[in-house]
C-alpha positions as CSV (number, residue, x, y, z in Angstrom):
1,M,101.1,93.8,81.2
2,S,104.6,93.3,79.7
3,F,106.4,96.1,77.9
4,V,108.8,95.7,75.0
5,C,111.2,98.6,74.6
6,G,110.6,100.2,71.3
7,G,107.5,98.0,70.6
8,T,103.9,99.0,70.5
9,D,101.5,98.8,73.4
10,L,98.2,96.9,73.4
11,V,95.2,97.9,71.2
12,Q,92.8,100.3,73.0
13,A,89.5,101.8,72.2
14,A,89.8,105.1,70.5
15,T,89.4,108.2,72.6
16,D,88.4,111.8,71.8
17,E,92.2,112.6,71.6
18,I,92.7,109.9,69.0
19,Q,89.6,111.2,67.0
20,N,91.1,114.6,67.1
21,I,94.4,113.3,65.6
22,C,92.4,111.6,62.9
23,D,90.5,114.8,62.1
24,K,93.8,116.7,61.7
25,V,95.3,114.2,59.2
26,K,92.0,113.3,57.3
27,S,92.8,115.5,54.3
28,Q,96.3,114.1,54.1
29,A,94.9,110.5,54.1
30,E,92.4,111.5,51.4
31,Q,95.2,112.9,49.3
32,Q,97.3,109.8,49.7
33,T,94.5,107.4,48.9
34,R,92.9,109.6,46.3
35,K,89.5,109.1,48.0
36,T,87.1,111.3,49.9
37,Y,85.7,109.9,53.1
38,K,82.3,110.8,54.4
39,D,82.9,108.7,57.5
40,F,86.2,109.0,59.2
41,T,85.8,107.5,62.7
42,A,88.7,106.3,64.9
43,K,87.9,102.9,66.3
44,T,91.0,101.5,68.0
45,F,94.7,102.5,68.3
46,K,98.0,101.5,69.7
47,T,101.1,103.6,70.3
48,Q,104.9,103.3,70.1
49,V,107.0,105.7,72.1
50,V,110.0,106.9,70.1
51,A,111.4,110.5,69.9
52,G,107.7,111.4,70.1
53,T,104.8,109.0,69.6
54,N,103.8,106.8,66.7
55,Y,100.0,106.2,66.6
56,F,98.6,103.2,64.7
57,I,94.9,103.9,64.3
58,K,92.1,101.8,62.8
59,V,89.6,104.2,61.1
60,H,86.1,103.3,59.9
61,V,85.6,105.0,56.5
62,G,82.1,103.8,55.6
63,G,80.3,100.5,55.1
64,N,82.5,97.6,56.0
65,D,85.7,99.5,55.0
66,H,88.5,100.6,57.3
67,I,92.0,102.0,56.9
68,H,95.0,101.9,59.2
69,L,96.9,105.1,59.8
70,R,100.4,105.7,61.1
71,V,100.6,109.1,62.6
72,F,103.7,110.6,64.3
73,K,103.4,113.2,67.0
74,P,106.7,114.9,67.9
75,L,107.7,115.7,71.4
76,P,106.2,119.0,72.6
77,C,109.6,120.7,72.5
78,N,109.8,120.0,68.7
79,G,106.3,121.3,68.0
80,E,102.9,119.6,68.5
81,C,101.9,119.0,64.9
82,E,100.9,115.5,63.9
83,E,102.4,114.0,60.7
84,L,100.8,111.3,58.6
85,H,103.5,108.7,57.9
86,G,101.4,106.0,56.2
87,V,98.1,104.6,55.3
88,Q,97.0,101.0,54.8
89,E,93.9,100.5,52.7
90,A,91.4,97.6,52.2
91,K,91.2,96.8,55.9
92,T,88.2,95.4,57.7
93,H,86.9,95.6,61.3
94,D,88.5,92.2,62.0
95,D,91.9,93.0,60.6
96,P,94.5,93.3,63.4
97,L,96.0,96.7,64.0
98,E,99.7,96.1,63.7
99,Y,103.0,98.0,63.4
100,F,103.8,99.0,59.8
101,N,106.7,101.0,58.3
102,S,106.4,104.5,57.1
103,Q,105.7,105.0,53.5
104,E,108.0,107.0,51.3
105,Q,105.6,109.9,51.0
106,I,105.5,111.7,54.3
107,Y,103.1,114.6,55.0
108,Y,104.3,117.4,57.3
109,C,102.1,120.1,58.7
110,T,103.1,123.7,59.1
111,F,102.5,125.8,62.2
112,E,103.4,129.3,63.2
113,A,105.8,130.0,66.0
114,K,104.2,132.0,68.8
């Protein structure tokens, strides 16, 4: 496997960790798309290591419909709260999961310091 510095890795099947990330940003995705999703199941993902990790995630949202999420997870020293940085709608199971830029509206979470 070749590695491109700053690039994304290969597409992988979603794991429990990826589903957990999706669960954390679901309400933000619903707010951004102005839709409510009964189904919200992570299918595949790829990552990009930056000053933290960008996750590009294909999510099944019912029927033949999918969306692609871009979620940023900061380094642990900066907090462990995921941020939704973008959503691409009108995707299908067969659409390739690819890098996409952040959208202007970025959602941040809040957490309490311990």
